[in-house]
Structures are given as C-alpha cells and as structure tokens.
C-alpha positions in Angstrom: 117.2 158.5 182.9 116.9 156.8 186.5 119.4 155.6 189.0 119.2 153.8 191.5 120.8 152.7 194.3 119.5 149.7 196.2 118.9 150.8 200.3 117.5 148.9 203.3 115.5 152.0 205.4 117.0 154.8 203.3 120.5 153.6 204.5 123.2 151.3 202.6 123.9 147.7 203.8 126.7 147.6 206.2 128.7 145.6 203.9 129.8 149.2 202.1 130.0 151.7 204.8 131.8 151.0 208.7 130.3 147.7 209.4 131.9 146.2 206.7 133.3 143.0 207.4 137.0 143.2 207.7 138.0 140.8 204.9 136.9 143.9 203.1 138.4 147.2 204.1 141.6 147.9 203.4 143.7 150.0 206.9 140.4 149.6 208.5 138.1 151.2 205.5 135.8 150.4 203.8 136.5 149.0 200.8 133.7 148.1 198.7 131.5 150.3 196.5 128.2 150.1 196.5 125.9 149.4 193.1 124.5 151.9 191.5 121.8 150.8 188.6 121.3 153.5 185.4 118.6 153.1 183.3 117.0 154.4 180.7 120.0 156.9 179.7 119.9 158.3 176.1 120.9 156.3 173.1 123.2 159.2 172.2 125.1 159.5 175.5 128.9 158.2 175.4 129.5 158.6 178.7 128.0 159.4 182.0 129.1 161.1 185.7 127.8 160.4 189.2 129.2 163.0 191.5 128.9 161.8 195.0 129.5 162.9 198.4 128.6 161.7 201.3 129.8 163.8 204.2 128.7 161.2 207.5 131.7 159.3 206.1 134.0 162.5 207.3 133.6 161.0 211.1 134.4 157.6 210.2 136.8 158.3 206.8 137.9 161.6 207.8 136.9 162.9 204.5 133.5 162.9 201.9 
C-alpha cells in the first residue's frame, strides 16, 4: 500500500496551514484538510486508518 501527500519542498501547501485564506478558517484556525492519496490497498481491506500527529501545530492551534 502506498500513501502520498502532495507537498512543496517537503511542506504542505499554505492553504492547509496557518497561512490559509480567511475564508477557509473557523475561529481563526485553518479548516481545510489536505488530500491524502492511497493506492495499492489490499483488495480484502474493508477499512483503512491513518494516524497523524503534527507537533508543529502546537504554536498555531494549541494542540497536535
């Protein structure tokens, strides 16, 4: 299975983080999720789970 996230020089695009446009924020916090692309998942899989922690988000959001 392969999981991919589009980045620019290893970073998420600004629209998904603290530089998100004002119309894509809720109470000042970014609200748009970045796309995750999954390919070659096992045919017998019924569900997939992705666990993600962003420690750099603490200064922006107050939590990981």
